[in-house]
C-alpha positions in Angstrom: 205.5 89.0 1.3 203.7 92.4 0.0 200.3 91.2 0.6 198.2 94.2 0.7 196.6 95.0 4.4 193.7 97.2 5.3 194.2 99.4 8.3 191.5 101.1 10.1 193.1 104.0 12.4 191.8 104.1 15.9 188.8 106.0 17.0 189.3 108.9 20.1 187.1 110.9 22.1 189.3 114.1 21.3 191.6 114.5 18.3 194.7 116.5 17.9 194.2 120.0 16.1 197.7 120.3 14.4 200.7 118.6 13.3 204.2 119.9 14.6 207.6 119.0 13.1 210.9 120.7 12.3 210.0 123.2 14.8 206.8 123.8 12.6 203.1 123.8 13.6 200.5 123.7 10.9 196.4 123.4 12.0 195.3 119.8 11.0 191.8 118.5 12.1 192.7 115.1 13.0 189.3 113.9 13.3 189.0 113.9 9.5 193.1 114.0 8.5 196.2 113.0 9.7 199.6 114.1 9.8 202.4 113.5 7.5 206.1 114.4 7.6 208.7 114.6 4.8 212.0 113.5 4.8 213.2 116.9 6.8 210.5 116.3 9.5 208.3 119.1 8.3 204.6 118.4 8.7 201.6 118.5 6.1 197.9 117.8 6.8 196.7 114.8 4.8 193.2 113.8 4.1 191.7 110.1 3.6 191.6 109.0 7.3 191.7 110.5 10.7 194.7 110.6 12.8 195.8 111.2 16.6 194.0 112.1 19.8 193.3 111.1 23.4 190.6 109.0 24.9 188.6 110.5 27.9 187.2 109.0 31.1 183.4 108.2 30.7 183.0 108.3 34.4 181.7 112.0 34.1 180.5 114.2 31.1 183.3 115.7 29.2 184.1 118.1 26.3 187.3 118.5 23.8 189.7 121.2 23.7 193.2 121.5 22.4 196.5 122.7 24.2 198.8 125.3 22.1 200.5 122.6 20.3 197.2 121.0 19.3 197.2 118.0 21.5 193.8 117.0 22.4 192.5 117.9 25.7 189.4 116.2 27.7 187.8 118.8 30.0 185.0 117.9 32.6 182.7 120.8 33.0 182.3 121.9 36.6 179.1 120.8 38.5 177.1 123.2 40.0 174.3 123.0 42.8 171.8 124.7 40.6 171.9 125.2 36.6 170.8 128.3 34.2 167.9 127.4 32.5 168.4 129.3 29.4 170.9 131.1 27.0 171.1 134.6 26.2 172.4 136.2 23.4 172.0 138.9 20.3 169.2 140.1 22.6 167.6 136.6 22.2 166.6 134.2 25.2 166.0 130.4 24.5 165.3 128.0 27.0 168.1 125.6 27.8 168.6 123.1 30.5 172.1 123.5 31.5 172.1 120.6 33.7 172.4 118.3 30.8 173.0 120.8 27.9 175.1 123.9 27.2 175.1 127.2 25.3 176.7 127.5 22.1 177.1 130.8 20.1 177.3 131.4 16.5 179.3 134.1 15.0 176.8 136.6 15.4 176.3 135.8 19.0 172.9 134.1 18.7 172.7 131.1 21.0 171.5 127.5 20.7 171.1 124.7 23.3 173.6 121.9 22.6 173.3 118.5 24.2 176.5 116.6 25.3 177.7 118.4 28.5 176.6 120.4 31.2 176.7 124.2 31.2 176.7 126.9 33.7 175.1 127.3 36.8 175.8 128.5 40.6 176.7 127.1 43.8 174.7 127.3 47.1 176.0 127.8 50.7 175.7 124.2 52.3 174.7 125.7 55.5 171.5 125.1 55.5 168.9 123.3 52.9 168.2 125.0 49.7 166.3 124.6 46.3 167.1 126.0 43.0 164.9 128.2 40.7 165.7 130.5 38.0 165.5 134.5 37.3 163.7 135.7 34.1 167.1 135.6 32.2 167.5 132.0 33.1 170.4 132.7 35.9 170.3 130.0 38.5 169.2 131.2 41.9 170.0 129.4 45.5 166.7 129.7 47.8 166.6 128.6 51.6 163.4 127.5 52.5 162.1 129.4 55.4 162.2 127.5 58.9 159.3 127.0 61.0 158.4 125.8 64.6 156.3 123.0 63.6 156.1 121.6 60.3 153.4 119.7 58.1 153.0 116.1 58.1 151.4 115.3 54.7 150.5 116.6 51.4 146.9 117.0 50.0 146.3 117.5 46.3 143.5 116.3 43.8 141.3 114.9 46.7 144.3 112.8 47.7 146.3 112.8 51.3 149.6 111.4 51.7 152.1 111.3 54.6 155.1 113.7 54.2 157.3 114.8 57.0 158.0 118.4 56.0 160.6 119.1 58.3 163.1 116.8 56.0 161.0 116.8 52.7 158.5 118.8 50.7 155.4 118.3 48.6 155.3 118.4 44.9 152.0 118.0 42.7 152.1 116.5 38.8 150.1 118.1 36.2 146.9 116.9 37.6 147.6 118.1 41.0 148.4 114.7 42.5 151.0 115.1 45.4 154.1 113.3 46.1 156.8 114.0 49.0 160.2 114.8 47.8 163.3 114.8 49.7 165.9 117.5 49.6 164.7 120.3 51.2 161.9 121.2 53.7 158.6 122.4 53.0 155.8 124.0 54.7 154.6 124.6 58.5 153.9 127.2 60.9 155.6 129.4 63.5 154.5 129.3 67.0 154.4 132.4 69.7 157.2 132.2 72.0 155.4 134.0 74.8 155.1 130.6 76.7 156.1 126.9 75.9 154.7 125.0 73.1 154.9 121.6 71.3 153.8 120.6 67.7 151.2 118.4 66.5 149.3 118.2 63.4 145.5 118.4 62.0 143.9 115.4 60.7 144.9 116.9 57.2 148.7 117.2 58.1 148.8 120.8 58.8 151.1 121.9 61.6 149.5 122.9 65.0 151.1 124.8 68.0 150.2 123.4 71.3 150.6 125.3 74.6 151.0 122.9 77.2 148.8 123.7 80.2 150.3 125.4 83.1 150.1 123.9 86.9 150.4 125.2 90.4 152.2 121.9 91.1 154.3 119.7 88.8 155.2 116.0 88.8 158.6 115.0 89.6 158.9 112.0 87.8 157.8 109.6 85.0 156.7 106.1 85.7 156.0 103.3 82.8 156.9 99.7 82.4 157.7 99.2 85.9 160.2 102.1 85.6 160.2 105.3 87.6 162.7 108.1 86.6 163.3 111.7 88.2 161.9 114.2 86.1 161.1 118.0 86.8 157.8 118.2 84.7 157.7 122.1 85.3 160.5 122.3 82.6 160.6 118.9 81.0 157.8 116.3 80.2 157.6 112.5 79.9 158.0 110.3 76.9 157.4 106.5 76.3 159.3 104.3 73.7 157.5 101.5 71.9 157.5 99.2 75.2 156.5 102.0 77.7 159.5 102.7 79.1 159.8 106.5 80.0 162.3 109.0 79.6 162.5 112.7 80.4 162.3 115.0 77.5 163.1 119.0 77.6 161.6 121.3 75.4 158.1 121.9 77.6 156.4 121.4 80.8 154.5 118.4 81.6 151.7 117.0 84.1 151.1 118.3 87.1 148.0 119.3 89.4 146.1 122.8 90.6 145.6 123.4 93.8 142.8 125.4 95.8 143.5 129.3 95.9 141.2 129.6 99.2 144.2 129.2 101.2 147.9 129.5 100.9 149.8 126.3 99.6 152.9 124.9 99.0 154.1 121.8 96.5 155.7 118.4 97.3 155.5 115.1 95.6 154.4 111.8 96.5 156.8 108.6 96.1 156.0 108.1 92.5 156.4 111.9 91.7 153.0 112.8 91.5 152.2 116.6 92.3 150.7 117.3 95.9 149.5 120.5 97.1 150.1 120.8 100.9 148.2 123.8 102.9 150.9 124.7 105.6 149.2 124.7 109.2 147.5 128.0 110.8 149.0 129.2 114.1 147.7 131.7 116.4 151.0 133.4 116.9 154.0 133.4 114.0 157.5 133.1 114.7 159.4 136.4 113.6 162.8 134.7 111.9 164.6 132.2 111.1 167.8 130.6 112.7 170.4 128.3 111.2 174.1 127.8 111.0 174.5 130.4 113.9 172.7 133.1 111.9 169.6 134.8 112.6 167.1 136.4 109.9 164.1 138.3 110.4 161.0 136.8 109.0 157.5 137.3 109.4 156.3 133.8 109.1 152.4 134.7 109.1 153.4 135.5 105.5 156.7 133.9 104.5 158.8 130.9 105.6 162.3 129.6 106.5 164.3 128.0 103.9 168.0 126.8 104.1 170.6 126.2 101.8 173.0 123.4 101.7 175.2 124.8 104.5 172.0 125.4 106.6 172.3 129.2 106.2 168.9 130.6 106.4 166.8 133.0 104.2 163.0 134.1 104.4 161.1 133.3 101.5 157.6 134.5 100.1 154.8 132.3 99.1 153.3 130.6 101.9 153.2 131.0 105.9 155.6 129.3 108.1 156.0 128.2 112.0 154.2 129.4 114.8 152.5 128.1 117.9 148.8 127.7 119.0 147.5 129.1 122.3 144.9 128.2 124.7 141.4 129.8 123.8 140.2 129.5 127.3 141.0 133.1 128.1 142.1 136.2 125.7 145.9 136.3 124.5 148.3 138.3 122.0 151.2 137.2 120.3 154.9 138.4 120.9 158.3 136.6 120.3 161.3 135.6 122.0 164.8 136.7 121.1 165.3 134.0 118.6 161.9 134.7 117.0 159.9 131.8 118.4 156.1 132.8 118.7 155.1 133.2 122.2 151.4 133.3 123.6 150.8 135.9 126.1 147.6 136.1 128.5 146.9 139.6 129.5 146.4 140.3 133.1 142.8 140.4 134.6 141.7 143.3 136.8 138.9 144.3 139.3 138.5 147.8 137.1 139.6 148.7 133.8 140.5 151.7 132.1 138.0 153.6 130.3 140.1 155.3 127.6 143.6 155.7 125.9 145.9 159.2 126.2 149.2 159.8 124.2 150.6 162.7 122.6 148.0 165.1 124.4 145.0 163.1 122.8 142.4 160.9 124.6 140.4 158.3 122.9 137.6 156.3 124.7 138.2 152.9 124.9 136.5 150.0 127.2 139.8 148.2 128.1 137.7 145.3 129.6 137.3 144.3 125.9 140.1 146.3 124.0 143.5 147.7 124.6 145.6 151.0 123.7 147.8 150.9 120.8 150.0 153.9 119.8 151.6 154.9 116.5 154.9 156.0 115.8 154.1 159.6 117.0 152.4 158.4 120.1 149.1 159.2 118.9 146.6 156.5 120.7 144.0 153.8 119.1 141.4 151.4 120.7 142.1 147.9 119.3 140.0 145.0 119.9 141.4 141.5 120.4 142.3 141.5 123.9 141.8 143.5 127.4 144.1 146.1 128.3 145.1 148.1 131.3 143.1 148.1 134.6 143.4 148.0 138.6 142.8 145.5 141.2 141.0 146.7 144.4 141.1 145.4 148.0 138.7 142.8 148.7 138.6 143.4 152.5 135.4 145.4 151.6 132.8 146.0 148.8 133.6 148.0 145.8 132.5 149.4 142.7 134.5 150.8 139.5 134.6 154.3 138.1 137.1 156.2 136.1 139.0 159.2 136.3 138.6 162.1 133.6 141.8 160.5 131.9 140.2 157.1 131.7 142.5 155.3 134.4 140.1 152.6 136.5 139.2 153.5 140.0 138.4 151.5 142.9 135.2 152.8 144.9 134.1 151.6 148.5 130.3 152.3 149.4 129.8 153.8 152.2 128.5 151.9 155.1 125.2 153.1 157.0 
């Protein structure tokens, strides 16, 4: 009906930068102007009101640019793990937090920090924790915090202590020195000597502490709690208990045990509840000289070692403590030998009426009262007189009186005194 109508052109986030028609492109900032076309379709840029553009998603930051044909384009700036902290140009540095702003440069290259969208930075490896810092020129830097064996459990500052597990978090301090515990990356701790097992604890101020568990001669073989017993070799693992007292066996460091007297040999075993037990192997007068099992014999001096058998019964000779033997009657002197299967044997040396008075070997004679001692010969046949049991002699006829003497080589001699 010809009535006048006021039209408000739509607003866009980004505006076209030109007009195109009849194969012709002209510049036109359509945030303040608009395109017009004559009867042949040739474009012109007209002031008065804004023209065409495009709207962008507001789910993230964006900035505007234009395609070659002038069409508006929404650009989402890349995200970085760490952002630059300044802008540098024309020998000038200015502060600029590029996590929220970006650098712009005038026609002389002088920088300015502009709000609206984020700027430049760097991405870090996510194979480990990291935190951000900046070089003196503002370039972003990825920092991997050091790893420790044990971590501090709190933060202390301005007379205040707070709990903070620094294996996953770190301490931060405000301008007055008051601490807070911040997530994102690990904090402080201490490294322990790896020359022995260790476990971590903390001082009252939260500082990490390396603890070396005590070593024992014999270790417990289980854990008991809340009426439950579980197997646990505490020479390599330790017992842990949940809030109800139920036990679990945890690796990492050794647990409980007992120390044995070192005044004699010992070996370890465990009571039914897993408590370590020191066992002193019995002492014998004579010891077996071998181990036999699964049709196999191995030499083994069981005065210093003992027999062990694998799952098939095959024997081995193991050091550490003595093994099997036999006890002899102490009603007379004795010496030890072994049967062919290695079993210990007690031997009572014969008694004589008269005893040799020396030992002879390798052209050498040594004095030896063989009523209380005996002769021994080394690998060259050289003699020695050894105590412990009697040696050689001779028996005399008891049909008449006699007395004993010795030849020059020490051999015993029965002498019958003359009758008068």
